[in-house]
C-alpha positions as CSV (number, residue, x, y, z in Angstrom):
1,M,28.2,1.3,26.4
2,S,30.1,-1.9,25.9
3,N,29.6,-4.2,22.6
4,A,27.6,-1.3,20.6
5,T,27.0,-2.4,17.6
6,T,27.1,0.2,14.8
7,Q,23.6,-0.5,13.4
8,R,20.4,-1.1,15.5
9,R,20.6,-4.4,16.3
10,I,16.7,-5.7,16.5
11,L,16.1,-9.2,19.0
12,S,12.4,-10.6,18.9
13,G,11.2,-14.8,19.2
14,V,8.5,-16.7,18.8
15,Q,7.4,-20.2,20.7
16,S,7.3,-23.0,19.3
17,S,4.4,-24.2,21.7
18,G,1.9,-24.8,18.6
19,T,1.6,-24.1,14.8
20,L,1.5,-19.8,13.9
21,H,-1.6,-18.1,13.6
22,L,-2.8,-14.7,12.3
23,G,-2.0,-12.9,15.6
24,N,2.0,-13.9,15.5
25,Y,2.0,-12.9,11.6
26,F,0.1,-9.4,11.9
27,G,1.2,-9.1,15.6
28,M,5.1,-10.3,15.5
29,M,6.3,-11.7,12.6
30,R,5.7,-9.0,9.9
31,P,6.9,-6.2,11.6
32,A,10.0,-8.1,12.1
33,L,10.4,-9.0,8.4
34,E,9.9,-5.9,7.3
35,L,13.1,-4.6,9.4
36,Q,15.2,-7.4,7.4
37,D,16.3,-4.3,4.9
38,S,17.4,-1.9,8.0
39,C,18.5,-3.4,10.7
40,E,20.7,-5.9,12.1
41,C,17.9,-8.8,13.2
42,F,18.4,-11.2,15.4
43,Y,14.9,-14.1,15.6
44,F,14.8,-17.1,17.4
45,I,12.3,-19.9,17.9
46,A,12.2,-19.7,21.9
47,D,11.6,-23.5,23.0
48,Y,13.4,-23.0,25.9
49,H,9.7,-20.7,27.1
50,S,7.9,-23.4,25.3
51,L,8.9,-26.3,28.1
52,T,6.9,-24.0,30.7
53,S,3.5,-25.7,29.4
54,N,5.7,-29.4,29.4
55,P,4.7,-30.7,25.6
56,A,5.6,-34.3,24.2
57,P,9.5,-33.9,23.1
58,Q,9.1,-35.6,20.0
59,Q,6.2,-33.1,19.3
60,L,8.6,-30.4,20.7
61,R,11.0,-30.7,18.1
62,E,8.5,-31.1,15.3
63,R,6.7,-28.0,16.0
64,V,10.3,-26.3,16.0
65,L,10.7,-26.9,12.8
66,G,7.0,-25.7,12.0
67,V,8.0,-22.5,12.9
68,A,11.3,-22.1,11.0
69,M,9.6,-23.3,8.1
70,D,6.6,-21.0,9.2
71,F,9.1,-17.9,8.9
72,L,11.3,-19.2,6.2
73,A,8.1,-19.5,3.5
74,C,6.4,-16.5,4.6
75,G,9.7,-14.3,3.6
76,L,13.1,-14.5,6.4
77,D,16.1,-14.3,4.5
78,P,18.7,-15.9,6.5
79,Q,21.6,-14.3,4.6
80,R,20.6,-11.3,6.0
81,T,18.6,-12.2,9.0
82,V,20.6,-14.2,12.1
83,F,17.4,-17.1,12.5
84,F,17.8,-19.4,15.7
85,R,16.5,-21.8,17.9
86,Q,17.3,-20.5,21.7
87,S,17.9,-23.9,23.0
88,D,21.2,-24.0,20.4
89,I,22.3,-20.9,22.4
90,S,23.4,-22.4,25.9
91,E,24.6,-19.3,27.1
92,V,21.4,-17.9,27.7
93,T,20.3,-20.2,30.4
94,E,23.4,-18.9,32.1
95,L,23.2,-15.6,31.9
96,A,19.4,-16.1,32.9
97,W,20.7,-17.9,36.2
98,I,22.9,-14.4,36.8
99,L,20.2,-12.4,36.3
100,S,17.7,-14.0,38.3
101,C,20.4,-13.6,41.2
102,I,19.4,-9.4,40.7
103,T,16.0,-9.7,39.8
104,P,13.9,-8.6,43.1
105,M,10.7,-11.3,43.6
106,G,8.4,-8.0,43.7
107,L,9.3,-7.2,40.1
108,L,8.2,-10.7,39.3
109,E,4.8,-11.0,41.4
110,R,4.1,-7.7,39.7
111,C,3.8,-9.3,35.8
112,H,0.8,-9.5,34.8
113,S,1.4,-12.5,32.0
114,Y,1.8,-14.6,34.7
115,K,-1.5,-13.8,36.6
116,D,-3.7,-13.9,33.7
117,K,-2.0,-17.7,32.5
118,V,-3.0,-19.0,35.7
119,A,-6.3,-17.6,35.9
120,R,-7.3,-19.1,32.5
121,G,-6.1,-22.6,34.1
122,I,-2.5,-22.9,32.9
123,A,-0.8,-25.0,35.4
124,P,1.5,-22.9,37.3
125,N,5.5,-23.6,37.7
126,H,8.4,-22.1,38.4
127,G,9.3,-21.1,34.6
128,L,5.9,-19.8,33.9
129,F,7.0,-17.6,36.6
130,A,10.5,-16.7,36.0
131,Y,9.5,-16.1,32.5
132,P,10.3,-12.4,32.1
133,V,13.9,-13.2,33.4
134,L,14.9,-16.0,30.1
135,M,13.2,-13.2,27.8
136,A,15.4,-10.6,29.6
137,A,18.4,-13.0,29.3
138,D,17.7,-13.1,25.3
139,I,17.6,-9.9,24.7
140,L,20.7,-8.4,26.8
141,I,22.9,-11.7,25.6
142,Y,22.7,-10.5,22.3
143,Q,23.2,-6.6,23.3
144,A,19.8,-5.9,21.1
145,N,18.9,-2.1,21.3
146,G,15.4,-2.6,19.8
147,V,13.1,-5.2,20.5
148,P,9.9,-5.0,19.1
149,V,6.8,-5.7,21.6
150,G,3.3,-5.8,21.2
151,K,1.3,-3.4,24.3
152,D,0.9,-6.6,25.8
153,Q,4.2,-7.8,26.1
154,K,5.7,-3.8,26.9
155,Q,5.7,-5.0,30.9
156,H,8.1,-7.4,30.0
157,L,10.3,-5.5,28.4
158,E,10.3,-2.8,31.4
159,V,11.4,-5.5,33.4
160,T,14.3,-6.3,30.9
161,R,15.2,-2.6,31.4
162,D,15.1,-3.1,35.0
163,I,16.8,-5.9,35.5
164,A,19.5,-4.1,33.0
165,I,20.0,-0.9,34.3
166,R,20.5,-2.8,38.3
167,F,23.5,-5.5,36.7
168,N,25.1,-2.1,35.1
169,N,24.9,0.0,38.3
170,Q,26.0,-3.2,40.1
171,Y,29.3,-4.7,37.9
172,G,29.3,-2.0,35.2
173,E,28.0,-0.5,31.7
174,L,28.1,-4.1,30.1
175,L,24.6,-4.7,29.3
176,T,22.5,-2.6,26.3
177,V,19.3,-1.3,27.8
178,P,16.8,-2.2,25.2
179,D,14.0,0.3,24.1
180,P,10.6,-0.7,22.7
181,M,9.6,-0.8,19.4
182,I,5.6,-0.3,19.3
183,R,3.2,-1.0,16.3
184,D,-0.1,-0.1,17.7
185,E,-1.9,-1.1,14.9
186,V,-0.9,-4.4,14.9
187,A,-0.2,-5.1,18.7
188,V,-3.8,-7.0,19.0
189,V,-5.5,-9.3,16.3
190,P,-8.5,-10.2,17.9
191,G,-9.4,-13.9,18.2
192,L,-12.6,-16.4,16.9
193,D,-14.1,-14.9,19.8
194,G,-13.2,-11.5,19.7
195,Q,-10.4,-12.1,22.8
196,K,-6.9,-11.8,21.5
197,M,-5.9,-14.1,19.1
198,S,-3.8,-16.8,21.2
199,K,-2.9,-20.5,21.0
200,S,-3.9,-20.7,24.9
201,Y,-7.6,-19.6,24.3
202,G,-7.8,-21.7,21.7
203,N,-9.3,-18.7,19.5
204,A,-6.6,-19.0,16.7
205,I,-7.1,-19.1,12.6
206,E,-3.8,-20.9,11.4
207,L,-1.5,-19.4,8.6
208,F,-1.1,-22.3,6.4
209,A,-4.3,-24.5,8.2
210,P,-6.5,-26.7,4.8
211,E,-8.8,-24.6,3.1
212,K,-11.9,-26.6,4.6
213,A,-10.5,-26.6,8.1
214,A,-9.1,-22.8,7.7
215,R,-12.6,-21.9,6.1
216,K,-14.8,-23.9,9.1
217,K,-12.9,-21.7,11.3
218,I,-13.1,-18.2,9.8
219,M,-17.1,-18.9,9.2
220,S,-17.7,-20.1,13.3
221,I,-16.1,-16.1,14.1
222,V,-18.4,-15.0,17.2
223,T,-21.0,-11.9,15.7
224,D,-23.5,-9.9,17.1
225,S,-27.1,-10.9,16.1
226,T,-28.1,-7.8,13.5
227,P,-30.6,-9.1,11.4
228,M,-29.4,-9.2,7.5
229,E,-31.2,-6.8,5.9
230,A,-29.9,-4.1,8.8
231,P,-26.9,-2.2,9.1
232,K,-23.8,-3.2,10.5
233,N,-21.4,-1.8,12.2
234,P,-17.9,-2.7,11.0
235,D,-15.4,-0.9,14.0
236,T,-17.1,-3.6,15.9
237,C,-17.3,-6.2,14.0
238,N,-14.2,-9.4,14.4
239,V,-14.3,-10.2,10.9
240,F,-14.0,-6.6,9.7
241,A,-11.3,-6.1,11.9
242,L,-9.3,-9.1,10.7
243,Y,-10.3,-8.3,6.8
244,K,-8.3,-4.9,7.2
245,L,-5.3,-6.5,7.8
246,M,-5.3,-8.6,4.8
247,A,-7.7,-6.4,2.0
248,T,-6.3,-3.8,0.1
249,P,-7.6,0.0,1.0
250,D,-10.3,-0.4,-1.5
251,E,-11.3,-3.9,-0.9
252,V,-11.7,-2.7,2.5
253,A,-13.6,0.3,1.4
254,A,-16.0,-1.4,-0.5
255,L,-16.6,-4.3,2.2
256,R,-17.4,-1.2,4.8
257,Q,-20.1,0.7,2.4
258,R,-21.5,-3.0,2.2
259,Y,-21.5,-3.1,6.1
260,L,-23.4,0.2,6.5
261,A,-25.8,0.1,3.2
262,G,-27.4,-3.5,5.0
263,G,-28.6,-6.2,3.2
264,M,-25.5,-8.4,4.2
265,G,-25.5,-10.9,6.5
266,Y,-22.7,-12.4,8.6
267,G,-21.8,-14.9,6.9
268,H,-20.8,-13.0,3.7
269,A,-18.3,-11.0,5.4
270,K,-16.8,-14.2,6.8
271,Q,-16.8,-15.5,2.7
272,A,-15.1,-12.2,1.8
273,L,-12.6,-12.9,4.7
274,F,-12.0,-16.0,4.2
275,D,-11.2,-15.6,0.2
276,C,-9.0,-12.8,1.3
277,Y,-6.8,-14.8,3.3
278,W,-6.7,-17.6,1.5
279,A,-4.8,-15.2,-1.5
280,Y,-3.3,-12.9,0.6
281,F,-1.0,-16.7,2.2
282,Q,-1.3,-18.1,-1.5
283,A,2.8,-17.7,-2.3
284,A,3.7,-18.3,1.3
285,R,1.7,-21.1,1.0
286,T,3.4,-22.7,-2.0
287,R,6.8,-21.9,-0.3
288,R,6.2,-24.0,2.7
289,A,5.5,-27.3,1.3
290,E,8.9,-27.1,-0.8
291,L,10.1,-26.9,2.3
292,E,8.8,-29.6,3.9
293,K,10.3,-31.4,1.0
294,N,13.7,-30.5,2.1
295,L,13.5,-30.3,6.2
296,D,17.4,-30.6,5.4
297,Y,18.0,-27.3,4.4
298,V,16.1,-25.7,7.3
299,E,17.8,-27.1,10.0
300,G,21.1,-26.3,8.1
301,V,19.6,-22.3,8.6
302,L,19.2,-22.9,12.2
303,R,22.4,-24.3,12.3
304,D,23.9,-21.5,10.7
305,G,22.3,-18.8,12.9
306,A,23.0,-20.2,15.7
307,V,26.7,-19.9,15.1
308,R,26.7,-16.4,14.0
309,A,24.3,-15.9,17.8
310,R,26.8,-17.6,19.6
311,A,29.5,-15.5,18.6
312,A,27.8,-12.2,20.2
313,A,26.8,-14.4,23.6
314,T,29.8,-15.7,24.3
315,Q,31.5,-12.4,24.3
316,T,28.8,-10.8,26.6
317,M,29.2,-14.2,28.6
318,A,32.8,-13.4,29.1
319,N,32.2,-9.9,30.2
320,V,29.7,-10.6,32.7
321,K,31.3,-13.7,34.1
322,R,34.5,-11.7,34.6
323,A,32.2,-8.6,35.9
324,V,30.3,-10.9,38.9
325,G,33.5,-12.7,39.9
326,L,33.3,-16.1,37.7
327,A,36.2,-17.8,36.2
């Protein structure tokens, strides 16, 4: 295919629809950051996608900067990674329209994410319905050949692959068909209520919440009614599931024994989880506080990333427009 890269090119994005949480970190951020050494990484803040919930303009701008600071604090290296704001690359919406014109309605109607969100009371709009097409444009415009996804996002990537194949069949082999990179062990992070952790569900633990607020949330995690003196099953406990993500293997083994032995209440387990969470993100918390005092640097990182991303996007769009007959 054209525009192929000699090094594997990875594309991933995160919405700026709210404060990032543990589900974002373990489901997307940490796996993405681990790829910086071995792949050519394009990571973007999906502010176009965030418009589906109609946020206040100032709130959206603040959230974009917040997400950027979170990534930089957690270890994103802008020298090794192309890190940018989605809306700085206007070509992506141009490609989304062209792809919309070859995307069958039935393909979008089968997408479970739209149905799930509407069922949960989120007001439907065209942007929410057409989300998979914009997602396809995000991936295909940079000729990414690998996309880290959780199990719940795999269907959207399959839509992207289908759209790319349809385009290539009609206009020539111009778009790279991406492969999913699924990490099952961190695909779904439980929230306070045991469902998948999500801002939309109001069950999230923020990455950099103030100490008092974070402790209060962790202490509110739903557990069963097993009495303190009785043994408990760590493998069905949301507290233990979260603890495993941040603790060392020895710490996990020790807490498992406490569960199985009995004599430990869930309050003790929640305190252990809070202590582990607070220590795990301590260094990143310090870096983020420093970034908050230097927003010009953060904006500069996003601007520089946009320049690099646009170089790839404009090349793809020139080829696509020529292929479909646009001047």
